[in-house]
Each structure stands twice: as structure tokens, then as C-alpha cells.
DRENTORKOL-3810 file (N, C-alpha, C; in nm, 4 decimals):
REM DRENTORKOL-3810
@n.u->-24.0228; n.v->-10.7250; n.w->15.9716; ca.u->-23.9678; ca.v->-10.6023; ca.w->16.0297; c.u->-24.0437; c.v->-10.4862; c.w->15.9777
@n.u->-24.0893; n.v->-10.3948; n.w->16.0627; ca.u->-24.1705; ca.v->-10.2787; ca.w->16.0168; c.u->-24.0775; c.v->-10.1687; c.w->15.9667
@n.u->-24.1279; n.v->-10.0971; n.w->15.8607; ca.u->-24.0508; ca.v->-9.9881; ca.w->15.8111; c.u->-24.0429; c.v->-9.8748; c.w->15.9147
@n.u->-23.9295; n.v->-9.8007; n.w->15.9111; ca.u->-23.9167; ca.v->-9.6905; ca.w->16.0011; c.u->-23.9824; c.v->-9.5693; c.w->15.9388
@n.u->-24.0674; n.v->-9.5011; n.w->16.0053; ca.u->-24.1277; ca.v->-9.3783; ca.w->15.9577; c.u->-24.0943; c.v->-9.2653; c.w->16.0528
@n.u->-24.0669; n.v->-9.1498; n.w->16.0018; ca.u->-24.0348; ca.v->-9.0414; ca.w->16.0841; c.u->-24.0663; c.v->-8.9097; c.w->16.0200
@n.u->-24.1041; n.v->-8.8118; n.w->16.0936; ca.u->-24.1285; ca.v->-8.6781; ca.w->16.0407; c.u->-24.0182; c.v->-8.5811; c.w->16.0753
@n.u->-23.9040; n.v->-8.6377; n.w->16.1171; ca.u->-23.7974; ca.v->-8.5612; ca.w->16.1606; c.u->-23.7371; c.v->-8.4752; c.w->16.0478
@n.u->-23.7003; n.v->-8.3558; n.w->16.0807; ca.u->-23.6432; ca.v->-8.2620; ca.w->15.9874; c.u->-23.4962; c.v->-8.2412; c.w->16.0274
@n.u->-23.4188; n.v->-8.1871; n.w->15.9304; ca.u->-23.2852; ca.v->-8.1482; ca.w->15.9565; c.u->-23.2867; c.v->-8.0093; c.w->16.0259
@n.u->-23.2214; n.v->-7.9934; n.w->16.1342; ca.u->-23.2041; ca.v->-7.8660; ca.w->16.1966; c.u->-23.0838; c.v->-7.7924; c.w->16.1316
@n.u->-23.1171; n.v->-7.6819; n.w->16.0654; ca.u->-23.0061; ca.v->-7.6099; ca.w->15.9927; c.u->-22.9749; c.v->-7.4815; c.w->16.0739
@n.u->-22.8441; n.v->-7.4675; n.w->16.0983; ca.u->-22.7921; ca.v->-7.3517; ca.w->16.1681; c.u->-22.6850; c.v->-7.2894; c.w->16.0854
@n.u->-22.6898; n.v->-7.1518; n.w->16.0637; ca.u->-22.5955; ca.v->-7.0838; ca.w->15.9934; c.u->-22.4634; c.v->-7.0645; c.w->16.0804
@n.u->-22.3526; n.v->-7.1042; n.w->16.0214; ca.u->-22.2199; ca.v->-7.1065; ca.w->16.0942; c.u->-22.1874; c.v->-6.9650; c.w->16.1486
@n.u->-22.2189; n.v->-6.8633; n.w->16.0638; ca.u->-22.1843; ca.v->-6.7234; ca.w->16.1026; c.u->-22.2622; c.v->-6.6843; c.w->16.2329
@n.u->-22.3914; n.v->-6.7249; n.w->16.2386; ca.u->-22.4720; ca.v->-6.6930; ca.w->16.3549; c.u->-22.4199; c.v->-6.7618; c.w->16.4765
@n.u->-22.3782; n.v->-6.8895; n.w->16.4588; ca.u->-22.3242; ca.v->-6.9695; ca.w->16.5681; c.u->-22.1945; c.v->-6.9077; c.w->16.6182
@n.u->-22.1106; n.v->-6.8590; n.w->16.5271; ca.u->-21.9791; ca.v->-6.7914; ca.w->16.5664; c.u->-22.0051; c.v->-6.6630; c.w->16.6387
@n.u->-22.0975; n.v->-6.5813; n.w->16.5871; ca.u->-22.1313; ca.v->-6.4510; ca.w->16.6461; c.u->-22.1791; c.v->-6.4794; c.w->16.7886
@n.u->-22.2658; n.v->-6.5799; n.w->16.8083; ca.u->-22.3135; ca.v->-6.6152; ca.w->16.9448; c.u->-22.2017; c.v->-6.6543; c.w->17.0363
@n.u->-22.1068; n.v->-6.7311; n.w->16.9835; ca.u->-21.9945; ca.v->-6.7797; ca.w->17.0622; c.u->-21.9063; c.v->-6.6617; c.w->17.1079
@n.u->-21.8959; n.v->-6.5586; n.w->17.0236; ca.u->-21.8102; ca.v->-6.4493; ca.w->17.0589; c.u->-21.8851; c.v->-6.3454; c.w->17.1439
@n.u->-22.0145; n.v->-6.3228; n.w->17.1264; ca.u->-22.0739; ca.v->-6.2079; ca.w->17.1874; c.u->-22.1947; c.v->-6.2431; c.w->17.2732
@n.u->-22.2530; n.v->-6.3553; n.w->17.2622; ca.u->-22.3762; ca.v->-6.3907; ca.w->17.3384; c.u->-22.3673; c.v->-6.5402; c.w->17.3844
@n.u->-22.2950; n.v->-6.5604; n.w->17.4973; ca.u->-22.2684; ca.v->-6.6986; ca.w->17.5344; c.u->-22.3978; c.v->-6.7743; c.w->17.5715
@n.u->-22.4941; n.v->-6.7034; n.w->17.6254; ca.u->-22.6199; ca.v->-6.7829; ca.w->17.6571; c.u->-22.6941; c.v->-6.8275; c.w->17.5271
@n.u->-22.6857; n.v->-6.7432; n.w->17.4273; ca.u->-22.7443; ca.v->-6.7862; ca.w->17.2988; c.u->-22.6657; c.v->-6.9043; c.w->17.2393
@n.u->-22.5359; n.v->-6.8945; n.w->17.2453; ca.u->-22.4535; ca.v->-7.0045; ca.w->17.2066; c.u->-22.4879; c.v->-7.1310; c.w->17.2736
@n.u->-22.4908; n.v->-7.1260; n.w->17.4062; ca.u->-22.5273; ca.v->-7.2453; ca.w->17.4911; c.u->-22.6611; c.v->-7.3048; c.w->17.4489
@n.u->-22.7566; n.v->-7.2121; n.w->17.4244; ca.u->-22.8925; ca.v->-7.2577; ca.w->17.3822; c.u->-22.8912; c.v->-7.3283; c.w->17.2455
@n.u->-22.8153; n.v->-7.2681; n.w->17.1534; ca.u->-22.8074; ca.v->-7.3322; ca.w->17.0185; c.u->-22.7402; c.v->-7.4664; c.w->17.0286
@n.u->-22.6317; n.v->-7.4760; n.w->17.1066; ca.u->-22.5629; ca.v->-7.6065; ca.w->17.1254; c.u->-22.6601; c.v->-7.7058; c.w->17.1872
@n.u->-22.7282; n.v->-7.6674; n.w->17.2930; ca.u->-22.8254; ca.v->-7.7566; ca.w->17.3625; c.u->-22.9292; c.v->-7.8015; c.w->17.2610
@n.u->-22.9814; n.v->-7.7090; n.w->17.1846; ca.u->-23.0841; ca.v->-7.7499; ca.w->17.0817; c.u->-23.0307; c.v->-7.8518; c.w->16.9836
@n.u->-22.8992; n.v->-7.8341; n.w->16.9442; ca.u->-22.8417; ca.v->-7.9274; ca.w->16.8471; c.u->-22.8338; c.v->-8.0688; c.w->16.9101
@n.u->-22.7877; n.v->-8.0745; n.w->17.0301; ca.u->-22.7751; ca.v->-8.2054; ca.w->17.0954; c.u->-22.9112; c.v->-8.2674; c.w->17.1159
@n.u->-23.0118; n.v->-8.1908; n.w->17.1555; ca.u->-23.1473; ca.v->-8.2488; ca.w->17.1758; c.u->-23.2049; c.v->-8.2934; c.w->17.0409
@n.u->-23.1771; n.v->-8.2217; n.w->16.9406; ca.u->-23.2320; ca.v->-8.2581; ca.w->16.8055; c.u->-23.1744; c.v->-8.3947; c.w->16.7646
@n.u->-23.0514; n.v->-8.4159; n.w->16.7884; ca.u->-22.9869; ca.v->-8.5462; ca.w->16.7524; c.u->-23.0340; c.v->-8.6565; c.w->16.8462
@n.u->-23.0249; n.v->-8.6338; n.w->16.9779; ca.u->-23.0545; ca.v->-8.7370; ca.w->17.0690; c.u->-23.2012; c.v->-8.7693; c.w->17.0794
@n.u->-23.2819; n.v->-8.6669; n.w->17.1060; ca.u->-23.4239; ca.v->-8.6983; ca.w->17.1353; c.u->-23.5139; c.v->-8.7150; c.w->17.0102
@n.u->-23.4774; n.v->-8.6418; n.w->16.9031; ca.u->-23.5581; ca.v->-8.6575; ca.w->16.7790; c.u->-23.5021; c.v->-8.7488; c.w->16.6815
@n.u->-23.3855; n.v->-8.8025; n.w->16.7120; ca.u->-23.3214; ca.v->-8.8981; ca.w->16.6223; c.u->-23.3018; c.v->-8.8394; c.w->16.4818
@n.u->-23.2620; n.v->-8.7160; n.w->16.4755; ca.u->-23.2569; ca.v->-8.6446; ca.w->16.3527; c.u->-23.1139; c.v->-8.5893; c.w->16.3359
@n.u->-23.0945; n.v->-8.5076; n.w->16.2350; ca.u->-22.9617; ca.v->-8.4542; ca.w->16.1945; c.u->-22.9554; c.v->-8.3102; c.w->16.2171
@n.u->-22.8328; n.v->-8.2619; n.w->16.2360; ca.u->-22.8021; ca.v->-8.1197; ca.w->16.2457; c.u->-22.7102; c.v->-8.0828; c.w->16.1346
@n.u->-22.7434; n.v->-7.9737; n.w->16.0675; ca.u->-22.6589; ca.v->-7.9275; ca.w->15.9544; c.u->-22.6164; c.v->-7.7850; c.w->15.9905
@n.u->-22.4837; n.v->-7.7636; n.w->15.9913; ca.u->-22.4292; ca.v->-7.6343; ca.w->16.0081; c.u->-22.3731; c.v->-7.5905; c.w->15.8741
@n.u->-22.4208; n.v->-7.4770; n.w->15.8217; ca.u->-22.3854; ca.v->-7.4388; ca.w->15.6855; c.u->-22.3275; c.v->-7.2995; c.w->15.6853
@n.u->-22.2413; n.v->-7.2777; n.w->15.5852; ca.u->-22.1819; ca.v->-7.1432; ca.w->15.5545; c.u->-22.2185; c.v->-7.1027; c.w->15.4156
@n.u->-22.2757; n.v->-6.9853; n.w->15.4049; ca.u->-22.3110; ca.v->-6.9311; ca.w->15.2743; c.u->-22.1825; c.v->-6.8691; c.w->15.2133
@n.u->-22.1510; n.v->-6.9097; n.w->15.0917; ca.u->-22.0348; ca.v->-6.8570; ca.w->15.0203; c.u->-22.0839; c.v->-6.7331; c.w->14.9344
@n.u->-21.9807; n.v->-6.6563; n.w->14.9016; ca.u->-22.0059; ca.v->-6.5409; ca.w->14.8216; c.u->-22.0683; c.v->-6.5721; c.w->14.6838
@n.u->-22.0385; n.v->-6.6863; n.w->14.6318; ca.u->-22.0827; ca.v->-6.7289; ca.w->14.4985; c.u->-22.2211; c.v->-6.7979; c.w->14.5045
@n.u->-22.2831; n.v->-6.7915; n.w->14.6235; ca.u->-22.4163; ca.v->-6.8517; ca.w->14.6390; c.u->-22.4153; c.v->-7.0012; c.w->14.6800
@n.u->-22.2987; n.v->-7.0667; n.w->14.6815; ca.u->-22.2941; ca.v->-7.2048; ca.w->14.7243; c.u->-22.2876; c.v->-7.2117; c.w->14.8739
@n.u->-22.3137; n.v->-7.3299; n.w->14.9217; ca.u->-22.3049; ca.v->-7.3571; ca.w->15.0686; c.u->-22.2116; c.v->-7.4680; c.w->15.0995
@n.u->-22.1378; n.v->-7.4381; n.w->15.2057; ca.u->-22.0497; ca.v->-7.5459; ca.w->15.2639; c.u->-22.1240; c.v->-7.5977; c.w->15.3775
@n.u->-22.1318; n.v->-7.7330; n.w->15.3958; ca.u->-22.2176; ca.v->-7.7954; ca.w->15.5001; c.u->-22.1402; c.v->-7.8930; c.w->15.5829
@n.u->-22.1757; n.v->-7.8969; n.w->15.7115; ca.u->-22.1300; ca.v->-8.0002; ca.w->15.8063; c.u->-22.2520; c.v->-8.0685; c.w->15.8552
@n.u->-22.2656; n.v->-8.1962; n.w->15.8332; ca.u->-22.3904; ca.v->-8.2676; ca.w->15.8681; c.u->-22.3554; c.v->-8.3649; c.w->15.9799
@n.u->-22.4308; n.v->-8.3576; n.w->16.0879; ca.u->-22.4092; ca.v->-8.4471; ca.w->16.2086; c.u->-22.5298; c.v->-8.5259; c.w->16.2390
@n.u->-22.5058; n.v->-8.6585; n.w->16.2663; ca.u->-22.6184; ca.v->-8.7408; ca.w->16.3000; c.u->-22.5911; c.v->-8.8200; c.w->16.4266
@n.u->-22.4788; n.v->-8.7844; n.w->16.4971; ca.u->-22.4451; ca.v->-8.8447; ca.w->16.6185; c.u->-22.3844; c.v->-8.7438; c.w->16.7137
@n.u->-22.4188; n.v->-8.7487; n.w->16.8419; ca.u->-22.3666; ca.v->-8.6515; ca.w->16.9376; c.u->-22.2197; c.v->-8.6430; c.w->16.9463
@n.u->-22.1480; n.v->-8.7580; n.w->16.9320; ca.u->-22.0032; ca.v->-8.7521; ca.w->16.9441; c.u->-21.9390; c.v->-8.6809; c.w->16.8258
@n.u->-21.9984; n.v->-8.6904; n.w->16.7076; ca.u->-21.9463; ca.v->-8.6245; ca.w->16.5864; c.u->-21.9646; c.v->-8.4699; c.w->16.6083
@n.u->-22.0805; n.v->-8.4330; n.w->16.6517; ca.u->-22.1045; ca.v->-8.2901; ca.w->16.6832; c.u->-22.0159; c.v->-8.2430; c.w->16.7871
@n.u->-22.0005; n.v->-8.3167; n.w->16.8939; ca.u->-21.9116; ca.v->-8.2751; ca.w->17.0035; c.u->-21.7679; c.v->-8.2533; c.w->16.9575
@n.u->-21.7134; n.v->-8.3432; n.w->16.8765; ca.u->-21.5806; ca.v->-8.3275; ca.w->16.8233; c.u->-21.5648; c.v->-8.1983; c.w->16.7425
@n.u->-21.6691; n.v->-8.1729; n.w->16.6550; ca.u->-21.6586; ca.v->-8.0572; ca.w->16.5720; c.u->-21.6651; c.v->-7.9300; c.w->16.6497
@n.u->-21.7567; n.v->-7.9265; n.w->16.7518; ca.u->-21.7748; ca.v->-7.8087; ca.w->16.8367; c.u->-21.6460; c.v->-7.7805; c.w->16.9223
@n.u->-21.5877; n.v->-7.8875; n.w->16.9718; ca.u->-21.4661; ca.v->-7.8719; ca.w->17.0537; c.u->-21.3476; c.v->-7.8137; c.w->16.9639
@n.u->-21.3467; n.v->-7.8657; n.w->16.8467; ca.u->-21.2372; ca.v->-7.8226; ca.w->16.7504; c.u->-21.2646; c.v->-7.6738; c.w->16.6965
@n.u->-21.3878; n.v->-7.6418; n.w->16.6704; ca.u->-21.4220; ca.v->-7.5138; ca.w->16.6130; c.u->-21.4288; c.v->-7.4056; c.w->16.7152
@n.u->-21.4884; n.v->-7.4375; n.w->16.8373; ca.u->-21.5037; ca.v->-7.3438; ca.w->16.9448; c.u->-21.4409; c.v->-7.3896; c.w->17.0721
@n.u->-21.3090; n.v->-7.4062; n.w->17.0746; ca.u->-21.2420; ca.v->-7.4615; ca.w->17.1944; c.u->-21.2628; c.v->-7.3827; c.w->17.3290
@n.u->-21.2849; n.v->-7.2514; n.w->17.3147; ca.u->-21.2959; ca.v->-7.1674; ca.w->17.4295; c.u->-21.4458; c.v->-7.1648; c.w->17.4816
@n.u->-21.5367; n.v->-7.2194; n.w->17.4079; ca.u->-21.6764; ca.v->-7.2152; ca.w->17.4471; c.u->-21.7379; c.v->-7.3461; c.w->17.4896
@n.u->-21.6660; n.v->-7.4568; n.w->17.4613; ca.u->-21.7197; ca.v->-7.5897; ca.w->17.4967; c.u->-21.6431; c.v->-7.6494; c.w->17.6093
END
């Protein structure tokens, strides 16, 4: 069996930017969501949505399957998905 090699990177998106887009720029939000799905499906890679905390730490949501991302998006942005 051959080893799997990939140059895939994690797509990182700031949660605040995603939320701003969901509220004020729906076409940007749709483009970001499409990019996330394409990154997972076509590039076989992961998407990380992160929140920067005031103390410098980050909270992260890491997705490696479209159904996981879909569930999180529908829960977090029910009016946009």
C-alpha cells in the first residue's frame, strides 16, 4: 500500500468575519460557505473556523467532512443556510 501524500492546507476562517458576512453581505457569506465545502470535498482537506479571544487564545471548530460543516452552519446560521 502506497503512503498518502498531500500538500493540502487547512482553510482557516475567522468566525467574526463569517458572522459579519452572514448579517451584512450575503453574497460574501455564500462565497465563504462554498469555498469551505469545496475545500473539504475537492481538496480532501480541513476547514477551521476560529474565534480570537481577548486573552489571546483561540477557540476552534475543525471540520473534515461536509456533513459536520453542514450541521454546524445550520445550527450557527439558521437564517442563512
